[in-house]
N, C-alpha and C positions, 0 to 999 in steps of 0.2 A: 432606618433605616442604617443605622448601626447593626442590627443584629445581618440584616442581609448582604451587609459590607464583610462582614467575621464568617458567617457562610463561605463566599466566595474566597476571600480569603486561606480558609484553611481549603477548598476544597482546590484550587488553586497547588494548593502547597502539597498536597496528597500527590493528585493528577501529574501536577509537575514530575516531583520524584518518579513517582511508576514510570511516566512518558521520557526520562532522560533515561532508567533502568533499561527500557530495550529500544533506546534509537545505540547504547550502547551493546544490544543483544543481537540488535539487527542488520542483516547485510548490509545496510544502505551505508552507513558507517562506517564502510572499511576505506582507509585511506589507501591512495594510489599507491600500487608498489607492492602492497601487504596482500597476502593471503587469506587472513581473515578467519585460518582453518578454525582455531580456538572458537571464535566468536559461534562459526555455524556450526561446531560438536557442539556448545552448549546450548543453542537453538532447539537442536534437534534433542540432546538431552532433557528440554524442558517442552516436552508439546502442554504439561498441563501449567504453562504460563498461567492457564486463569487462575491458578489456584495463589498466586501473588497479586494477583488484580482481586481476587474475592476476599484478601487477606486487607488489602491496602483498602477497599472500598469499605468494608467493616469496621477497620481501625478510626478512619475518616467519620462516619455516619455515627461512630461511641462515642468519638470528642464533641462533634456536633451535637449530640443529645444532650451532651456533661454541660458544655456550654452554653445550651438554649432552652432544650428541653423543648423544642418547636417539631411535632410530627410531620409537618411538610418539608419544614428545609433538611430534618433528615434524612426522608426519601429521598429528596432532591439529589442530597450528595451522595448518597448509597448509590444513586443510578448513573449519578454525575462517573464518580467512581469506579464504577465498573465496568461502565461504558467507554469512556475515554483514551482512558490506555490503551484497548487494545484498536480501536481507531486510529489513534497515532501509529502502533504498530502497523496498521494495515497499509495505511497512506504511505509507510516507509518503501515497505516490501514495494506495491504497486509503482511508486514513483522508480525504485533502481528496476521493476522489470522494464517500464516505460523505457528507460536510459538505456536499457541493454536492447530493447528494439529497435531505438532510431539509431546504434550504432552494428548492428546485422549487416546492414547491405552494406558498409565501408567495410568489414568485417571479411565478408564473402568478398568482393572487390580486391581486396590485397591480397587473400589464400589465390584466389583465381589469377593474379595476376603472377603471381610467383610460381605457382604450377605454368602457367604458359608461358615462363622462363627458362622451366626446367626442372624446376623443386619438386622434391616428392610431396604426397599429402601432411606427412607429420611433418616435415621440414617447413612448408607453407605455413601450418596452423601454429610451428613455432616463433615465427616469424609475428606473425602476429600477437601471440602472445606475450613475446619481447617487444617490441615497439606499437603495438595497436592501445586502443583510450582505455580506460578504467571506466567499470568495472568488467566489460567482457573478456579483456585480459584476464582477469583474477577467473574466470571460470575455465574459460578454455586451459588457463597453468593448469587448474584443476583436474582437469579431464585428461590432458598429455601429463599429469603423473601418475593416473590412473592405469596407463596403459603402459607408461615404464614399468610398472611395480607388477605385470605382467596380464593386467585385467584386456578383455578382448575390446577391441575398437568398438564394435557398434556395442557392449555393453555400456563402454564408456559416453559413450554419446547419448544412449537411454538415460542414463545419469543425470548428465547434462542439463538434457531438457528435462528430467522430473526436477531436476535441481532452481534452473531457471523459473520451469513455469510457464513458460513467453509460448506463443501459437510462433512467433516466425523465426525461434529456436525448436520447437518440434520439429518445422517445416527443415530445417537446414540439418538435423540430424537424421531423417528421412531422405534426403535429397543425396546425400554422401552412403549413407549406407545401400542405396538403390543403387547409385554409380558405383560402389564398388563391389557390387556384386553382378551388375550386369557390366564390367568392364566397359563403360563406356568412356567418352572426353568428359573428366572431371572437371575442367576447370572452366569448360565451355557452361556446363551445367550448373558452376556456383555463378559465372556470369550471368546467365541468364536470371537463376534466382535473384540475384541480385538485384536484376533491374524491375524484375516481376516484387521483390519485398518494398522495392521503393515507390512502385505505383502503388501500391495497397495502404504504403500510409500518407503517401500524398493525397489517398480517397480518406481516407480517417479524419487527416487532417481540417479538410472539407466541409465534412460532413458534420465535424467538433465547434466548425466556425459555423456551418447553418443553422445548428440547435444551440447556438450559445445563451438567444435570446430565452428557450425555453428553459435551458437550466436555468440559468439568471432570477427566470422568474420563480421558480422555486423556492429557492430560498428568499426571493424578497415573501412568498407567500409565508412561511413559515416563520419568518422572523414580524411580519408584521403584528400580529397579535400581542406576540408580548411586548412589542415598542410601545402599540397601543396602550399595554396595560400598564408599563410602567408610567406612561406620559398620564394617564388618566389617577394612577398613585400618587405622580406628585403632584398633578392641578386640585384634586380632591382627598386628602390620607381619607379623611373618616367615613365619606361616603364607599371607599375600596378596601376598607378595611375587614368587613367580613369575606371580602376574599383569602383573607391569608392568616385569620384567626378564627373560622368557623368549620365544620366539619361537611356542610355543603358547597361551601367555596372552596376547599379544598377537591372534594369530588368533581366540583364544576373544573376547574384547574387540570385537574389529570385528563379531564375527560377530553376538554379543548386540544391538552397536548397529544393524546393518543391518536386522534383525528387528524392533527398539524402534522405530525409523521408520518401515517397514513398516505395523507395526499403528496407530502412530500415525496416519499420514495414511489406513489405513481406517477409523479411528472418525469421523475427520473429516471422510473421504468419505459417510459413514453419516450422520450428523446437518449434512450439510450441503444444508437442502433449499430449493430455488429455486421461488418461485411464480409 
């Protein structure tokens, strides 16, 4: 078990280092009141962040091999360090998008209220960018800066939707562009859109509550075999030794891991209901 503890420590070290790197690069790490433009630009300049992940994974696996010369542990370290940082980055980005989605109805209501009081669209959006909550105020401020630099309003809205990659923000951009072209009552359109988005989000929350048991079952199903493996190893290390020290044991372990992963993804896909 000392070897296993060493592997876990080394993996945690490299995975944590890469995870902190992408936390720093991720837009989710922006502090309120800061645009984070440099971090966003750096992310756009590093579409091949996978190169850093591969370097870290190979370095970690090489270190594990030098310390233990255990093929299975070396392979697991390589896979873990190749997957975990990208999962952390994806989680942080999805969390930021979810936070922006939750702020969209309030943003629309604030803009509609300002326009009902007689303000123009740009003035209403500037008030939201000034007084609204982060991170949606950061995205609106970036869009307004593009407009001030001479970029067309429709293009700036498209850039906003592409940057956030949120269905709600795509709806907002489309509604504003259509209302500007048709010349309708924009404040009323934004108010109706705010209610529609809020109702949609309430429905999504109900679905998440109803599918919570199924999603938890996926995690339990995935963790139970490994928990049983650890319990059996603690109870009878000699009998479980071939699982970790023979080629057949490694093959069985990898095959079981693959099938558990497939089952986990199938259950999550069934529970992922889109409305």
